[in-house]
N, C-alpha and C positions, 0 to 999 in steps of 0.2 A: 292468614288462614281463612280459606274460604268458606267455610263453616264452622258453627259453633260443636265443638267436641263435647264428649261426655265429661271429660277431665274439666274443661273450661267451665262448662255448666254447673258441675257439682261444686266445684271451688268457690264459684261465686254465690250461688244458693246457700251454701254452708256459711258465707261470711255476712250474708245480709241480715237484717233484723226486720222480721215481719211485723206487721201491725195486727194484734191480737185482740179479741173482743172478750171482756170478762162476762161470763153467763150469768143470768140469775136464776133462781130456782125454777122460773117457768121457761127459760130457754130451751128450745129443742137444739140438741146437737148431732151434727153429722161429720162425717169425715169422706175425704175422696183420695184416691192414689193418683198421683201424676207419674206415670210409669214411662221412663226412657229407655231406648235401647239405640245402639250404634252399630248397625251392620256397613261395613266397609267406611265409605267417606260421607256417610249420611246419618244425622241423628234424628231418631223419630220420636213420637209421643203416641200413646196408646189411647185410643177412644172406644167407648163401647156406643152401640145404638139401642137404646131402650126399647123394651118391647110395648106393643100397643095396648094399652089397658085403660078401658073406661073409667072416667073419673080420677085418673092419675093425671096431675098438671104438667108432669114432665114426661107424659106418654109418648114414645116415638122419637124422643130428643137424643141428640148425641151428647155424651155425658163422659165422665171420668168414672171408673168403677168406685163404687162406695156405698154408704148409707148412715143410717142412724147409729147412734152408739147405743149398746144394749147395757142392762146391769152387769152382764158378765164380762164385758170388755174392762180391761185395766185402764185404759185411756184412749184417748181418740186416735192414736196410731194404731193402737190394737183394734180399733173399729175399722180401719180403713184396711189393714191386713185381713181381717175375718171377712169382711163384706167382699174383698177382691176375690179371694179364694172362692167364696160361695157363688159369686156371679160367673166367674169365667175360669175358675180352676186353676189360677195362677198364684203359687204361693209365695208370697214376697218375704217370708222369713228366710229364703235364700237368695234373697237380692242384697244389694246396698242401699241402705238408708241415708239420703242425703241431708234431709231437713224440712221444715215448715214453711209455707207460704203465708200471705197476710191471710187472715179469715175473710169469709165473704157473708153477706146477709143473703139469704133468700127470699125472693119476691116471686113467686110463681105466677104469671099473668097478670102482674101488676098489683097483686095482693101484698099488704104488708103484715108479716108474721115475724115472731120472736124466734128465729131460727138461724144459727150460723153454721157454716160449713168449713170445716179445717182441712185445707189442701196439705198433702205431704208428698214428696218427690223421693222417688225410689228409681234405681237403675238395675237393669237386668242384662245379664251378659249373654243369654241364650233365651230362646223361647221355646217352651215346652209346647206340647200337644194340649189345646185349652178345651175346657169343657163348660159349655154356656148353659146356665140354668134358665127357668121360665121367664126372668127379668129381663134378658138380654137376647137380640135378635141377632147381632153382629158384632165382631170386634174390627175395628179399623186403625190402621196406624196412618200417621200424618206426619208431614216432613215439617220439622222444628223450623229449619231455615225459610222454608217457602213462607210460613206463616210469620216469623219474626221479620222478615223483609217486606210483608205485605204482599207477596206474590198471588196469594191464593183470597186476598181479602175481597169480601163483596158486602153489599148490602142486601137484604131481604126483607120484604114486608110480612109481617105476623099480626094474627088478630088478637088484640088485647080489649076486652070489653065490646064494645060496638065499634071499634075503629081499627084501621089497618096502621100499624106503627112500623116505620124502618128500624131495622137491628142491625148492626155491625157484626160480622161473622167471617168465619173462614170456609172455604169450599174445600172439602177434603175428599181424593180420590174422584172429584168432578162430580160427584152427586149427593154428598153429605154436607149439610150445612152445621157448622158448630158455632153456637150463638148463646146469649144469656148468661147464666152464670159460668157456664164452661168457659166461654170467650173470656169473660172478666178474669177468670182465675189465671188464663194464659196471659193476660196483661200483667199480672202480678208476677208472673214467672219470668216474662221478657224483662220487665223492669228490675228483677233482681239480678238478672244475668248481665243487663246493661243498663246504668243509671241514666244513660243518655237516651235511652229507647222513647220513643213518642208512638202512641196509638194512630194506626191509619184511621182517616176520617172518610176518605172516598176510595171507590172501587180503584185498584192499580191495572 
């Protein structure tokens, strides 16, 4: 098979055992939706470009749709579904829920905070007209295979404190750089799909 199909990805993600963080009473909890779609012979991953907001450590970044768990959310899956609908108008209750990936620790711009991010994988068979709210500038679809194989891997320097630090990432649609927590989440997805997967270290 020349590409990872939705069926293969779904089966392997549902079978793997993610590493989960046990939150304390002080832990801030958030969830994101890793949304997959397979048009023809290509599997794609949905990203959002966050709006530029002063004071937001993730301002303007590429990300998965999602956000903090609210008191009204049943659980973190419910938070991911609610936030996705609020941000881009995609109702994941009409999708196939595949399962969780390993929890991520958030560290915006090098800061250490007690916050976990729980990623959940969903599959959509069709894409409705999306309605973006004020938090999102753009929805971008990236090729699962191109990222998995390292074809779009690059290293980009980003400012952290007073230094320029190199970060691994993927160039999506030639102009968007997926890095940081979203990049780390993709590594957990790729490792779940293929236990022999190894993270690219240099631009290909």
